[in-house]
All heavy atoms as an XYZ file, in Angstrom:
975
protein
N     141.371     98.174    104.284
C     140.944     97.829    105.643
C     140.099     99.023    106.215
O     140.165    100.134    105.704
C     142.228     97.667    106.577
C     143.066     96.516    106.074
S     144.196     96.041    107.431
C     143.078     94.967    108.294
N     139.298     98.756    107.200
C     138.340     99.612    107.761
C     138.996    100.992    108.192
O     138.545    102.044    107.743
C     137.711     99.006    108.953
C     136.725     99.918    109.823
C     135.506    100.373    108.952
C     136.248     99.239    111.065
N     140.039    100.907    108.952
C     140.728    102.087    109.431
C     141.142    102.992    108.277
O     140.929    104.230    108.218
C     141.889    101.754    110.354
C     142.652    103.008    110.806
C     142.144    103.704    111.906
C     143.739    103.409    110.056
C     142.884    104.902    112.268
C     144.440    104.574    110.506
C     143.981    105.309    111.601
N     141.783    102.359    107.256
C     142.284    103.086    106.125
C     141.128    103.774    105.360
O     141.314    104.901    104.896
C     143.133    102.159    105.182
C     144.336    101.657    105.872
O     144.938    102.385    106.712
O     144.724    100.493    105.567
N     140.039    103.055    105.167
C     138.959    103.580    104.494
C     138.335    104.793    105.207
O     137.995    105.811    104.625
C     137.838    102.553    104.183
C     136.554    102.961    103.452
C     136.774    103.310    101.981
N     137.301    102.326    101.081
C     136.558    101.605    100.240
N     135.229    101.875    100.134
N     137.095    100.752     99.452
N     138.187    104.644    106.508
C     137.641    105.795    107.281
C     138.611    106.979    107.194
O     138.186    108.074    106.914
C     137.469    105.377    108.781
C     136.295    104.337    108.861
C     137.182    106.611    109.659
C     136.150    103.696    110.228
N     139.933    106.735    107.386
C     140.857    107.920    107.312
C     140.838    108.496    105.976
O     140.858    109.816    105.871
C     142.272    107.331    107.648
C     143.312    108.426    107.733
C     144.497    108.099    108.432
C     145.628    109.140    108.544
N     145.175    110.466    108.372
N     140.887    107.814    104.957
C     140.828    108.282    103.538
C     139.582    109.162    103.369
O     139.637    110.293    102.786
C     140.874    107.178    102.561
C     140.722    107.568    101.134
C     140.537    106.326    100.252
O     141.382    105.387    100.388
O     139.624    106.262     99.444
N     138.398    108.682    103.758
C     137.162    109.418    103.581
C     137.149    110.637    104.432
O     136.723    111.738    103.974
C     135.992    108.480    103.888
O     136.087    107.238    103.154
C     134.695    109.165    103.529
N     137.600    110.596    105.663
C     137.696    111.736    106.501
C     138.622    112.808    105.924
O     138.260    114.050    105.961
C     138.070    111.297    107.987
N     139.755    112.369    105.520
C     140.748    113.252    104.886
C     140.113    114.032    103.716
O     140.380    115.270    103.655
C     141.977    112.531    104.405
C     142.901    112.100    105.574
O     142.681    112.589    106.745
O     143.798    111.250    105.367
N     139.377    113.357    102.884
C     138.771    113.979    101.733
C     137.836    115.108    102.107
O     137.547    116.046    101.414
C     138.059    112.986    100.910
C     138.946    112.126    100.002
C     138.204    111.103     99.188
C     139.072    110.156     98.422
N     138.411    109.149     97.717
N     137.245    114.947    103.402
C     136.205    115.899    103.775
C     136.858    116.927    104.771
O     136.146    117.655    105.388
C     135.085    115.101    104.556
C     134.295    114.320    103.554
C     133.137    113.665    104.139
O     132.593    114.089    105.129
N     132.671    112.548    103.541
N     138.175    116.849    104.908
C     138.911    117.784    105.787
C     138.675    117.606    107.307
O     138.867    118.514    108.034
N     138.400    116.316    107.662
C     138.170    116.046    109.037
C     139.374    115.154    109.553
O     139.840    114.302    108.910
C     136.918    115.184    109.208
C     135.564    115.896    109.061
C     134.471    114.897    109.052
C     135.370    116.847    110.127
N     139.843    115.518    110.798
C     140.801    114.669    111.468
C     139.965    113.537    112.064
O     138.713    113.621    112.225
C     141.488    115.412    112.566
O     140.630    115.646    113.628
N     140.593    112.393    112.424
C     139.920    111.344    113.066
C     139.347    111.617    114.394
O     138.256    111.225    114.800
C     140.776    110.049    113.144
C     141.178    109.493    111.780
C     142.088    108.223    112.014
C     140.001    109.197    110.871
N     139.988    112.570    115.102
C     139.507    113.040    116.406
C     138.231    113.840    116.180
O     137.234    113.747    116.916
C     140.545    113.823    117.083
O     141.739    113.036    117.250
C     140.135    114.333    118.499
N     138.225    114.754    115.192
C     137.024    115.507    114.928
C     135.857    114.570    114.476
O     134.745    114.806    114.905
C     137.279    116.499    113.792
C     138.229    117.631    114.177
C     138.675    118.508    112.898
O     138.942    117.901    111.824
N     138.689    119.737    113.072
N     136.262    113.641    113.607
C     135.188    112.708    113.172
C     134.572    111.983    114.324
O     133.350    111.862    114.504
C     135.754    111.733    112.175
C     134.924    110.581    111.719
C     133.633    111.065    111.077
C     135.669    109.635    110.791
N     135.387    111.465    115.259
C     134.909    110.747    116.409
C     134.009    111.647    117.246
O     132.963    111.183    117.743
C     136.105    110.230    117.234
N     134.426    112.840    117.530
C     133.613    113.788    118.292
C     132.270    114.061    117.669
O     131.212    113.967    118.325
C     134.368    115.101    118.472
O     135.554    114.839    119.184
C     133.552    116.108    119.302
N     132.210    114.204    116.387
C     130.963    114.503    115.591
C     130.069    113.216    115.663
O     128.819    113.377    115.695
C     131.214    114.902    114.227
C     131.772    116.344    114.187
C     132.025    116.803    112.735
O     131.355    116.346    111.791
N     132.868    117.772    112.495
N     130.700    112.089    115.697
C     129.974    110.807    115.720
C     129.502    110.444    117.086
O     128.715    109.537    117.286
C     130.742    109.637    115.114
N     129.978    111.223    118.127
C     129.553    110.977    119.494
C     130.185    109.677    120.116
O     129.693    109.109    120.993
N     131.412    109.433    119.667
C     132.138    108.290    120.231
C     133.420    108.858    120.857
O     133.786    110.039    120.672
C     132.461    107.220    119.158
C     133.333    107.726    118.035
C     131.194    106.592    118.613
C     133.745    106.677    116.977
N     134.168    108.027    121.561
C     135.390    108.539    122.212
C     136.346    109.046    121.173
O     136.494    108.554    120.071
N     137.033    110.135    121.606
C     137.879    110.847    120.549
C     139.016    109.948    119.975
O     139.515    110.298    118.858
C     138.432    112.120    121.188
C     139.436    111.951    122.253
C     139.913    113.325    122.791
C     141.017    113.143    123.814
N     141.537    114.431    124.289
N     139.376    108.893    120.686
C     140.463    108.016    120.169
C     139.910    106.690    119.679
O     140.723    105.824    119.311
C     141.515    107.826    121.221
C     142.298    109.072    121.495
O     142.632    109.803    120.557
N     142.528    109.391    122.722
N     138.574    106.506    119.673
C     138.007    105.236    119.371
C     138.432    104.715    117.944
O     138.711    103.542    117.841
C     136.472    105.281    119.404
N     138.394    105.621    117.009
C     138.701    105.177    115.639
C     140.107    104.606    115.546
O     140.421    103.655    114.851
C     138.516    106.297    114.627
C     136.981    106.646    114.653
C     138.965    105.967    113.207
C     136.589    107.951    113.878
N     141.013    105.224    116.320
C     142.433    104.725    116.291
C     142.519    103.317    116.757
O     143.437    102.580    116.352
C     143.325    105.676    117.147
C     143.541    107.022    116.426
C     142.779    108.136    116.894
C     144.389    107.216    115.403
C     142.934    109.358    116.287
C     144.578    108.422    114.807
C     143.811    109.541    115.227
O     143.959    110.706    114.596
N     141.686    102.878    117.650
C     141.703    101.435    118.156
C     141.272    100.455    117.086
O     141.535     99.277    117.276
C     140.821    101.303    119.390
O     139.454    101.400    119.022
C     141.213    102.231    120.483
N     140.636    100.939    115.963
C     140.172    100.059    114.936
C     141.356     99.786    113.909
O     141.178     98.987    113.044
C     139.027    100.744    114.180
C     137.859    101.056    115.080
C     137.688    100.599    116.328
C     136.793    101.825    114.765
N     136.462    101.066    116.848
C     135.895    101.891    115.860
C     136.379    102.653    113.642
C     134.739    102.569    115.892
C     135.249    103.354    113.662
C     134.383    103.303    114.834
N     142.527    100.459    114.162
C     143.666    100.228    113.262
C     144.374     99.031    113.729
O     144.616     98.763    114.901
C     144.590    101.486    113.372
C     145.757    101.397    112.487
C     146.584    102.677    112.598
C     147.799    102.715    111.679
N     148.541    103.904    111.739
N     144.836     98.186    112.804
C     145.610     97.014    113.173
C     146.837     97.386    113.955
O     147.460     98.412    113.694
C     145.924     96.350    111.828
C     144.895     96.808    110.882
C     144.592     98.255    111.381
N     147.209     96.524    114.990
C     148.411     96.810    115.757
C     149.034     95.387    116.098
O     148.478     94.341    115.696
C     148.033     97.446    117.056
O     147.156     96.673    117.842
N     150.088     95.393    116.845
C     150.754     94.162    117.230
C     149.808     93.333    118.101
O     149.769     92.135    118.016
C     152.076     94.468    117.973
C     153.185     94.967    117.102
C     154.426     95.238    117.934
C     155.453     95.859    117.028
N     156.640     96.118    117.838
N     149.131     94.065    119.017
C     148.206     93.356    119.894
C     146.931     92.864    119.234
O     146.495     91.814    119.548
C     147.866     94.246    121.087
C     147.063     93.572    122.224
C     146.800     94.473    123.357
O     147.168     95.650    123.356
N     146.301     93.943    124.453
N     146.387     93.720    118.306
C     145.145     93.351    117.700
C     145.488     93.341    116.123
O     145.455     94.461    115.483
C     143.997     94.303    117.975
C     143.698     94.256    119.419
C     144.186     95.294    120.284
C     142.852     93.336    119.960
C     143.763     95.300    121.593
C     142.514     93.324    121.289
C     143.067     94.282    122.099
O     142.663     94.344    123.430
N     145.793     92.207    115.590
C     146.184     92.140    114.202
C     145.170     92.719    113.210
O     145.526     93.223    112.197
C     146.567     90.737    113.800
C     147.765     90.181    114.487
C     148.198     88.858    113.942
C     149.193     88.165    114.757
N     150.406     88.823    115.098
N     143.922     92.612    113.458
C     142.898     93.117    112.695
C     142.221     94.412    113.203
O     141.267     94.866    112.765
C     141.753     92.141    112.381
C     142.312     90.971    111.600
O     143.076     91.122    110.666
N     141.939     89.781    112.005
N     142.823     94.947    114.315
C     142.203     96.095    114.979
C     141.100     95.643    115.871
O     140.623     94.555    115.741
N     140.689     96.551    116.771
C     139.540     96.260    117.689
C     138.311     96.316    116.760
O     138.149     97.268    115.997
C     139.509     97.265    118.834
C     138.266     97.109    119.585
C     140.759     97.122    119.682
N     137.385     95.403    116.913
C     136.136     95.432    116.190
C     135.209     96.500    116.781
O     134.833     96.414    117.966
C     135.456     94.063    116.253
C     134.173     93.971    115.440
C     133.531     92.656    115.446
C     132.242     92.687    114.685
N     131.529     91.439    114.856
N     134.807     97.489    115.995
C     133.911     98.541    116.440
C     132.471     98.024    116.717
O     132.036     97.052    116.075
C     133.924     99.587    115.406
C     134.226     98.837    114.111
C     135.102     97.716    114.528
N     131.810     98.711    117.683
C     130.450     98.406    117.923
C     129.662     98.889    116.655
O     129.981     99.874    115.985
C     129.871     99.212    119.102
C     130.426     98.760    120.414
C     129.761     99.490    121.610
N     128.904    100.644    121.327
C     129.386    101.915    121.297
N     130.608    102.150    121.668
N     128.584    102.940    121.048
N     128.562     98.188    116.329
C     127.774     98.501    115.165
C     127.251     99.922    115.200
O     127.286    100.637    114.188
C     126.538     97.561    115.088
O     127.060     96.209    115.041
C     125.755     97.843    113.865
N     126.842    100.384    116.424
C     126.270    101.785    116.578
C     127.389    102.755    116.325
O     127.114    103.815    115.702
C     125.763    101.995    117.940
C     124.639    100.968    118.370
C     125.105     99.661    118.854
O     126.268     99.473    119.181
O     124.253     98.793    118.874
N     128.601    102.491    116.792
C     129.720    103.457    116.576
C     130.121    103.559    115.079
O     130.265    104.613    114.544
C     130.911    103.084    117.339
N     130.119    102.368    114.442
C     130.442    102.397    112.971
C     129.370    103.107    112.196
O     129.664    103.866    111.230
C     130.657    100.951    112.493
C     131.148    100.791    111.101
C     132.475    101.480    110.871
C     131.337     99.278    110.779
N     128.104    102.876    112.526
C     126.959    103.509    111.833
C     127.091    105.040    112.032
O     126.889    105.869    111.125
C     125.625    103.049    112.327
C     124.500    103.626    111.563
C     124.442    103.298    110.082
O     124.406    102.099    109.751
N     124.530    104.323    109.216
N     127.451    105.502    113.270
C     127.518    106.932    113.539
C     128.664    107.573    112.694
O     128.510    108.642    112.163
C     127.820    107.177    115.069
N     129.774    106.877    112.620
C     130.939    107.323    111.754
C     130.439    107.416    110.230
O     130.691    108.460    109.535
C     132.122    106.497    111.941
C     133.166    106.715    110.855
C     132.732    106.586    113.373
N     129.811    106.363    109.797
C     129.330    106.400    108.425
C     128.370    107.545    108.225
O     128.345    108.253    107.164
C     128.696    105.076    108.071
N     127.473    107.815    109.188
C     126.508    108.904    109.058
C     127.187    110.233    108.977
O     126.817    111.129    108.100
C     125.525    108.883    110.217
C     124.548    107.702    110.177
O     124.445    107.044    109.080
O     123.913    107.422    111.180
N     128.190    110.481    109.816
C     128.994    111.730    109.756
C     129.656    111.884    108.415
O     129.649    112.977    107.849
C     129.952    111.809    110.918
C     130.848    113.035    110.750
C     129.194    111.938    112.297
N     130.224    110.868    107.844
C     130.911    110.880    106.606
C     129.959    110.960    105.447
O     130.378    111.172    104.343
C     131.900    109.658    106.502
C     133.073    109.775    107.501
C     133.886    108.444    107.405
C     133.929    110.963    107.214
N     128.723    110.594    105.621
C     127.722    110.571    104.563
C     127.901    109.390    103.622
O     127.654    109.463    102.409
N     128.456    108.251    104.107
C     128.570    107.029    103.315
C     127.959    105.873    104.038
O     127.510    105.970    105.187
C     130.117    106.774    103.145
C     130.795    107.854    102.335
C     130.844    106.489    104.440
N     127.875    104.806    103.378
C     127.326    103.570    103.971
C     128.310    102.810    104.799
O     129.543    102.931    104.532
C     126.637    102.648    102.902
O     127.780    102.142    102.130
N     127.835    102.012    105.721
C     128.672    101.092    106.467
C     129.358    100.145    105.499
O     130.579     99.836    105.654
C     127.883    100.379    107.607
C     128.814     99.304    108.229
C     127.421    101.385    108.717
N     128.624     99.661    104.541
C     129.216     98.792    103.521
C     130.432     99.398    102.838
O     131.369     98.717    102.593
C     128.193     98.373    102.486
C     127.285     97.202    102.993
O     127.709     96.503    103.866
O     126.228     97.052    102.364
N     130.362    100.703    102.584
C     131.484    101.319    101.940
C     132.711    101.343    102.850
O     133.767    100.979    102.459
C     131.114    102.760    101.550
C     132.307    103.537    101.035
C     132.787    103.342     99.758
C     132.932    104.567    101.828
C     133.845    104.026     99.235
C     134.031    105.218    101.313
C     134.474    104.994    100.051
O     135.601    105.661     99.566
N     132.480    101.680    104.162
C     133.565    101.713    105.109
C     134.154    100.279    105.235
O     135.371    100.099    105.450
C     133.070    102.196    106.446
C     132.696    103.618    106.507
C     132.253    104.027    107.831
C     133.779    104.624    105.988
N     133.302     99.219    105.217
C     133.816     97.834    105.366
C     134.355     97.308    104.063
O     134.739     96.125    103.912
C     132.673     97.007    105.871
C     132.168     97.288    107.289
C     130.922     96.428    107.581
C     133.295     97.025    108.280
N     134.398     98.139    103.036
C     134.890     97.800    101.683
C     134.042     96.692    101.008
O     134.553     95.927    100.218
C     136.356     97.454    101.800
C     137.217     98.619    102.191
C     138.701     98.384    102.118
O     139.141     97.501    101.333
O     139.440     99.084    102.829
N     132.772     96.581    101.375
C     131.857     95.693    100.680
C     131.336     96.260     99.329
O     130.749     95.602     98.542
C     130.671     95.309    101.576
C     131.093     94.534    102.797
O     132.104     93.826    102.753
N     130.361     94.668    103.847
N     131.572     97.601     99.216
C     131.175     98.242     97.970
C     132.247     99.314     97.740
O     132.859     99.852     98.649
C     129.786     98.907     98.027
O     129.494     99.508     96.868
C     129.669     99.919     99.180
N     132.439     99.649     96.490
C     133.439    100.693     96.124
C     132.870    102.025     95.948
O     133.565    102.990     95.803
C     134.200    100.317     94.870
O     133.328    100.188     93.840
N     131.552    102.138     96.052
C     130.881    103.351     95.844
C     130.556    103.982     97.168
O     129.965    103.381     98.027
C     129.591    103.198     95.011
C     129.849    102.679     93.601
C     128.707    102.694     92.679
O     127.778    103.522     92.902
O     128.667    101.841     91.815
N     130.922    105.294     97.280
C     130.625    105.945     98.564
C     129.340    106.798     98.361
O     129.309    107.998     98.523
C     131.739    106.932     98.898
O     131.930    107.907     97.846
N     128.239    106.113     98.027
C     127.059    106.880     97.693
C     126.528    107.537     98.966
O     126.707    107.136    100.077
C     125.931    105.943     97.217
C     125.367    104.956     98.275
C     124.356    104.013     97.745
O     124.492    103.599     96.620
O     123.408    103.704     98.513
N     126.068    108.761     98.757
C     125.618    109.610     99.829
C     124.369    109.079    100.435
O     123.399    108.712     99.732
C     125.392    111.066     99.266
O     124.670    111.775    100.279
N     124.280    109.036    101.769
C     123.069    108.637    102.418
C     121.903    109.545    102.164
O     120.786    109.166    102.118
C     123.301    108.514    103.972
C     124.269    107.420    104.390
C     124.501    107.549    105.888
C     123.795    106.107    104.038
N     122.212    110.826    102.056
C     121.105    111.796    101.800
C     120.456    111.545    100.430
O     119.307    111.711    100.299
C     121.618    113.255    101.905
O     122.748    113.426    101.093
C     122.009    113.524    103.327
N     121.332    111.117     99.513
C     120.789    110.856     98.129
C     119.907    109.583     98.125
O     118.910    109.627     97.475
C     121.919    110.660     97.135
C     122.723    111.936     96.848
O     122.247    112.978     97.163
O     123.828    111.786     96.343
N     120.278    108.599     98.879
C     119.482    107.361     98.878
C     118.223    107.513     99.623
O     117.250    106.753     99.386
C     120.300    106.173     99.416
O     120.721    106.481    100.759
C     121.526    105.884     98.501
N     118.234    108.324    100.684
C     117.005    108.487    101.521
C     116.065    109.544    101.079
O     114.941    109.595    101.517
C     117.389    108.626    102.983
C     118.086    107.404    103.549
N     117.544    106.207    103.458
C     119.256    107.325    104.260
C     118.333    105.335    104.071
N     119.376    106.014    104.534
N     116.538    110.532    100.335
C     115.775    111.817    100.120
C     114.432    111.423     99.322
O     113.464    112.118     99.557
C     116.599    112.776     99.309
O     116.926    112.228     98.020
N     114.367    110.507     98.447
C     113.230    110.140     97.777
C     112.235    109.357     98.621
O     111.053    109.236     98.307
C     113.543    109.333     96.521
O     114.089    108.101     96.818
N     112.661    108.780     99.727
C     111.845    107.945    100.555
C     111.147    108.693    101.744
O     110.147    108.263    102.252
C     112.673    106.784    101.166
C     113.244    105.900    100.049
C     114.255    104.946    100.644
O     114.500    104.923    101.857
N     114.882    104.141     99.797
N     111.722    109.780    102.202
C     111.247    110.452    103.368
C     111.260    111.967    103.134
O     112.037    112.489    102.351
C     112.022    110.187    104.646
O     113.442    110.612    104.384
C     112.035    108.736    105.030
N     110.352    112.686    103.844
C     110.425    114.133    103.799
C     111.445    114.599    104.733
O     111.824    113.953    105.725
C     108.998    114.676    104.221
O     108.828    114.371    105.575
C     107.914    114.238    103.366
N     112.044    115.850    104.549
C     113.051    116.299    105.423
C     112.680    116.290    106.897
O     113.507    115.917    107.725
C     113.311    117.736    104.883
C     112.860    117.720    103.504
C     111.720    116.722    103.458
N     111.417    116.639    107.195
C     111.109    116.673    108.615
C     111.019    115.268    109.270
O     111.352    115.075    110.390
C     109.790    117.445    108.808
O     108.789    116.701    108.140
N     110.497    114.323    108.416
C     110.521    112.957    108.944
C     111.942    112.406    109.125
O     112.222    111.690    110.118
C     109.785    112.063    107.980
C     108.265    112.247    108.002
O     107.728    112.835    108.942
N     107.578    111.714    106.982
N     112.723    112.725    108.182
C     114.200    112.277    108.245
C     114.833    112.890    109.459
O     115.581    112.225    110.177
C     114.935    112.624    106.981
C     116.186    111.823    106.749
O     116.371    110.827    107.401
N     117.044    112.325    105.876
N     114.612    114.154    109.680
C     115.181    114.858    110.854
C     114.650    114.286    112.148
O     115.384    114.159    113.105
C     114.942    116.376    110.707
C     115.561    117.217    111.829
C     117.073    117.068    111.920
C     115.175    118.606    111.758
N     113.367    114.094    112.164
C     112.761    113.507    113.387
C     113.381    112.173    113.744
O     113.708    111.886    114.850
C     111.254    113.301    113.178
C     110.447    112.927    114.429
O     110.899    113.266    115.589
O     109.433    112.233    114.303
N     113.590    111.365    112.690
C     114.297    110.043    112.885
C     115.708    110.198    113.376
O     116.130    109.561    114.337
C     114.282    109.303    111.573
C     114.246    107.855    111.640
C     114.089    107.342    110.202
O     112.973    107.228    109.625
O     115.110    106.991    109.614
N     116.381    111.148    112.809
C     117.756    111.443    113.162
C     117.893    111.950    114.646
O     118.674    111.512    115.406
C     118.440    112.413    112.173
C     119.867    112.806    112.495
C     120.738    111.555    112.302
C     120.331    113.896    111.517
N     117.044    112.870    114.975
C     117.059    113.406    116.338
C     116.725    112.402    117.389
O     117.109    112.540    118.526
C     116.072    114.642    116.426
C     116.567    115.869    115.805
C     115.478    116.940    115.814
C     117.868    116.420    116.236
N     115.945    111.382    117.038
C     115.548    110.373    117.999
C     116.648    109.294    118.311
O     116.588    108.621    119.275
C     114.266    109.678    117.561
O     114.474    108.939    116.439
N     117.592    109.240    117.380
C     118.720    108.271    117.525
C     119.618    108.786    118.601
O     120.051    109.941    118.639
C     119.433    108.085    116.223
C     118.653    107.345    115.249
C     119.436    107.157    113.934
O     120.676    106.912    114.040
O     118.860    107.239    112.817
N     120.024    107.886    119.543
C     120.928    108.224    120.591
C     122.255    108.695    120.116
O     122.853    108.030    119.302
C     121.095    106.995    121.536
C     121.924    107.236    122.761
C     121.169    108.102    123.755
O     119.935    108.104    123.817
O     121.881    108.895    124.430
N     122.677    109.842    120.601
C     123.993    110.385    120.242
C     124.159    111.021    118.966
O     125.168    111.528    118.502
N     123.045    111.137    118.138
C     123.146    111.734    116.861
C     122.910    113.210    116.812
O     123.295    113.907    115.904
C     122.084    111.042    115.914
C     122.480    109.606    115.592
S     124.075    109.350    115.027
C     124.135    110.175    113.494
N     122.229    113.746    117.804
C     121.962    115.197    117.888
C     122.917    115.782    118.949
O     122.770    115.653    120.136
C     120.525    115.489    118.204
N     123.957    116.484    118.429
C     124.928    117.007    119.368
C     125.135    118.536    118.979
O     125.006    118.906    117.844
C     126.258    116.249    119.245
C     126.066    114.831    119.628
S     127.593    113.902    119.555
C     128.375    114.547    121.033
N     125.597    119.295    119.967
C     126.019    120.674    119.789
C     127.222    120.863    120.641
O     127.262    120.536    121.812
C     124.919    121.716    120.157
C     125.340    123.101    119.960
C     125.453    123.659    118.693
C     125.647    123.898    121.033
C     125.866    124.937    118.519
C     125.992    125.142    120.892
C     126.141    125.736    119.590
N     128.314    121.382    120.008
C     129.455    121.705    120.737
C     130.086    120.445    121.387
O     130.585    120.483    122.503
C     129.326    122.808    121.726
C     130.576    123.436    122.148
O     131.573    123.390    121.376
O     130.601    124.092    123.209
N     129.895    119.231    120.724
C     130.441    118.049    121.222
C     129.617    117.350    122.325
O     130.012    116.345    122.918
N     128.446    117.973    122.693
C     127.585    117.388    123.770
C     126.257    117.040    123.265
O     125.697    117.752    122.381
C     127.462    118.411    124.936
C     128.784    118.745    125.520
C     128.670    119.814    126.503
C     130.032    120.264    127.039
N     130.047    121.598    127.422
N     125.645    115.934    123.688
C     124.299    115.516    123.227
C     123.260    116.563    123.599
O     123.286    117.180    124.678
C     123.952    114.241    123.959
C     125.321    113.763    124.479
C     126.205    114.950    124.641
N     122.265    116.788    122.707
C     121.170    117.714    122.981
C     120.183    117.047    123.977
O     119.915    115.774    123.872
C     120.451    118.150    121.824
C     121.173    118.979    120.740
C     120.349    119.216    119.456
C     121.703    120.283    121.306
N     119.566    117.806    124.803
C     118.513    117.297    125.667
C     117.291    117.052    124.896
O     117.149    117.576    123.754
C     118.219    118.271    126.791
O     117.622    119.397    126.275
N     116.322    116.241    125.414
C     115.121    116.002    124.713
C     114.350    117.286    124.424
O     113.738    117.458    123.395
C     114.245    115.033    125.511
C     114.780    113.609    125.479
C     114.960    113.008    124.048
O     114.095    113.147    123.279
O     116.033    112.465    123.864
N     114.345    118.201    125.326
C     113.653    119.492    125.139
C     114.300    120.280    124.027
O     113.591    120.899    123.214
C     113.731    120.337    126.443
C     112.804    119.792    127.511
O     111.870    118.998    127.206
O     113.060    120.156    128.698
N     115.567    120.349    123.957
C     116.225    121.025    122.821
C     115.900    120.295    121.456
O     115.765    120.976    120.503
C     117.824    121.110    123.046
C     118.155    122.253    123.957
C     118.563    122.036    125.197
C     118.075    123.571    123.521
C     118.931    123.085    126.039
C     118.479    124.645    124.280
C     118.910    124.348    125.580
O     119.289    125.401    126.418
N     115.881    118.995    121.481
C     115.674    118.264    120.204
C     114.238    118.639    119.752
O     113.990    118.855    118.570
C     115.741    116.731    120.515
C     117.110    116.284    120.662
C     117.123    114.665    120.882
C     118.411    114.174    121.289
N     118.332    112.744    121.590
N     113.254    118.635    120.714
C     111.852    118.967    120.308
C     111.805    120.408    119.778
O     111.101    120.684    118.842
C     110.998    118.781    121.532
C     110.772    117.315    121.889
C     109.931    117.170    123.110
C     109.840    115.745    123.490
N     109.171    115.541    124.816
N     112.454    121.330    120.453
C     112.464    122.737    120.070
C     113.064    122.902    118.637
O     112.505    123.629    117.717
C     113.151    123.613    121.074
N     114.186    122.245    118.431
C     114.816    122.285    117.121
C     113.960    121.741    116.063
O     113.808    122.330    114.955
C     116.139    121.491    117.150
C     117.015    121.454    115.906
C     117.451    122.835    115.458
C     118.144    120.566    116.131
N     113.333    120.616    116.303
C     112.465    119.970    115.303
C     111.201    120.901    115.019
O     110.908    121.082    113.847
C     111.997    118.675    115.758
C     111.100    117.855    114.768
C     111.818    117.641    113.526
C     110.670    116.518    115.429
N     110.712    121.494    116.023
C     109.515    122.366    115.857
C     109.927    123.648    115.000
O     109.236    124.008    114.067
C     108.929    122.784    117.178
N     111.090    124.189    115.311
C     111.583    125.297    114.559
C     111.756    125.011    113.090
O     111.448    125.688    112.179
C     112.882    125.863    115.168
C     113.411    127.066    114.477
S     115.003    127.556    115.026
C     116.061    126.215    114.412
N     112.430    123.842    112.826
C     112.704    123.486    111.525
C     111.421    123.116    110.678
O     111.312    123.401    109.519
C     113.652    122.307    111.414
C     115.087    122.712    111.908
C     115.999    121.517    112.000
C     115.734    123.739    110.987
N     110.442    122.525    111.343
C     109.205    122.208    110.745
C     108.427    123.471    110.325
O     107.861    123.588    109.267
C     108.317    121.296    111.612
C     108.854    119.835    111.623
C     108.145    119.042    112.653
O     107.602    119.567    113.658
N     108.168    117.742    112.429
N     108.554    124.515    111.274
C     107.910    125.784    110.973
C     108.530    126.451    109.739
O     107.873    127.008    108.789
C     108.007    126.754    112.154
O     107.327    126.071    113.223
C     107.382    128.039    111.889
N     109.801    126.396    109.706
C     110.607    126.951    108.575
C     110.315    126.223    107.271
O     110.150    126.864    106.178
C     112.082    126.907    108.825
C     112.542    127.931    109.883
S     114.255    127.750    110.315
C     115.028    128.334    108.822
N     110.151    124.925    107.349
C     109.811    124.096    106.212
C     108.467    124.481    105.627
O     108.273    124.603    104.430
C     109.835    122.616    106.465
C     109.592    121.668    105.365
C     109.562    120.224    105.697
O     109.113    119.882    106.797
O     110.024    119.394    104.929
N     107.428    124.587    106.521
C     106.154    124.971    106.126
C     106.105    126.393    105.416
O     105.389    126.627    104.393
C     105.165    125.012    107.275
C     104.806    123.649    107.777
C     103.940    123.677    109.045
C     103.779    122.350    109.629
N     103.050    122.412    110.949
N     106.866    127.292    106.005
C     106.972    128.638    105.506
C     107.562    128.655    104.069
O     107.165    129.433    103.185
C     107.762    129.526    106.375
C     107.821    130.970    106.064
C     108.733    131.763    106.844
N     110.127    131.405    106.483
C     111.139    131.610    107.240
N     111.057    132.113    108.446
N     112.336    131.139    106.809
N     108.583    127.802    103.794
C     109.198    127.768    102.514
C     108.413    127.081    101.476
O     108.590    127.283    100.312
C     110.545    127.063    102.624
C     111.554    127.864    103.457
O     111.358    129.110    103.615
O     112.564    127.348    103.887
N     107.441    126.294    101.836
C     106.587    125.519    100.859
C     105.384    126.255    100.493
O     104.920    127.159    100.467
C     106.182    124.176    101.361
C     107.377    123.263    101.467
O     108.268    123.356    100.706
N     107.359    122.289    102.382
């Protein structure tokens, strides 16, 4: 089940479900609502965006979390050949709730500054 797969994957990475939720930018108890209960036999169905954010933090696909595949292939491995690091970061920073520091979303100015700094470092290293 979804909750069990998320918990198992988070445990392997040394993350509590509360830590995972915070890093994913969702409510700290949101993942617990996805667990089956007396009131919700299949658990509360998560929003697509929330499930994707959790998968991104764990570095696995949504299909893996939904048990549509048994392989927990890394997202960085599947995307690294398709995009450059700066393009991938630019895409990531533009997604709502994906760029956070200390549990709070970064402002647009901070996102731009971070991207510029990393692009400068990338140019220097190449």
